[in-house]
C-alpha positions as CSV (number, residue, x, y, z in Angstrom):
1,M,5.3,-15.5,-9.0
2,V,4.5,-18.6,-7.0
3,L,7.2,-21.1,-6.1
4,L,6.2,-24.6,-5.3
5,N,8.4,-27.3,-3.6
6,T,8.5,-30.9,-4.7
7,Y,5.4,-31.7,-2.5
8,S,3.3,-29.1,-4.3
9,E,3.0,-27.0,-1.2
10,L,2.9,-23.2,-1.4
11,T,6.2,-22.0,0.0
12,H,6.6,-18.4,-1.2
13,V,4.6,-15.8,-3.1
14,L,6.2,-12.7,-4.5
15,L,4.2,-10.1,-6.3
16,V,5.6,-6.7,-7.3
17,S,3.2,-3.8,-8.1
18,T,4.2,-0.2,-8.9
19,V,1.8,2.6,-7.8
20,P,2.7,6.2,-8.3
21,L,2.5,7.7,-4.8
22,M,2.0,11.3,-5.8
23,M,-1.7,12.1,-4.9
24,A,-2.2,8.5,-4.0
25,Y,-4.4,7.3,-1.1
26,V,-4.6,4.4,1.3
27,T,-7.9,2.5,1.8
28,R,-8.8,0.3,4.7
29,Y,-11.8,-1.6,5.7
30,I,-13.8,-0.1,8.6
31,F,-12.2,-1.4,11.7
32,G,-13.8,-4.4,13.2
33,T,-16.1,-5.1,10.2
34,D,-13.8,-7.5,8.3
35,K,-12.9,-10.5,10.5
36,L,-10.8,-12.2,7.9
37,R,-8.5,-9.2,7.1
38,P,-8.2,-7.0,10.2
39,N,-4.7,-5.9,9.4
40,A,-5.0,-5.2,5.7
41,F,-4.9,-2.1,3.5
42,E,-4.6,-1.1,-0.2
43,V,-2.8,1.8,-1.9
44,R,-4.5,3.4,-4.9
45,G,-2.8,5.7,-7.3
46,L,-4.4,8.8,-8.9
47,N,-4.4,7.0,-12.2
48,G,-6.5,4.1,-10.8
49,V,-3.6,1.6,-10.3
50,S,-3.9,-0.4,-7.1
51,T,-1.6,-2.6,-5.1
52,G,-4.3,-5.1,-4.2
53,I,-5.0,-5.9,-0.6
54,I,-1.8,-6.0,1.5
55,H,-2.0,-8.2,4.6
56,C,0.2,-7.5,7.7
57,D,1.0,-9.9,10.5
58,D,-0.2,-7.6,13.3
59,A,-1.5,-4.1,14.0
60,A,2.0,-2.7,14.9
61,I,3.4,-3.7,11.4
62,L,0.2,-2.4,9.8
63,S,0.6,1.0,11.6
64,Q,4.3,1.2,10.6
65,W,3.5,0.5,6.9
66,L,0.6,3.0,6.9
67,K,2.9,5.7,8.4
68,Y,5.7,5.1,5.9
69,I,3.3,5.2,2.9
70,T,1.3,8.2,4.0
71,D,4.5,10.1,4.9
72,N,5.8,9.5,1.4
73,I,2.4,10.5,-0.2
74,V,2.3,13.7,1.8
75,G,5.9,14.5,1.0
76,L,5.5,14.0,-2.7
77,T,2.3,16.0,-2.8
78,N,3.9,18.9,-0.8
79,L,6.9,18.8,-3.2
80,Q,4.6,19.0,-6.2
81,V,2.7,22.0,-4.7
82,L,6.1,23.7,-4.0
83,I,7.3,23.2,-7.5
84,Q,4.0,24.5,-9.0
85,T,4.0,27.6,-6.9
86,H,7.6,28.4,-7.9
87,L,6.7,27.9,-11.6
88,D,3.8,30.4,-11.4
């Protein structure tokens, strides 16, 4: 969704994307190779769904987002393994 003010200037962009995190992975460009998007990443689900490229303001915010997302991916994957081993 793009909201425009009366002067037709871009003021706000809101895009919601749902990606199943179980067995998902995070992609990044090789550090230093992309001068336009140095603090960007993408989350891809096992089923091929993608978030698109997510841009962060600085490296600290990027690092925090990557930690939160990978912690959730690892937690869900470990939970699935635990459930499967108890079912067998």
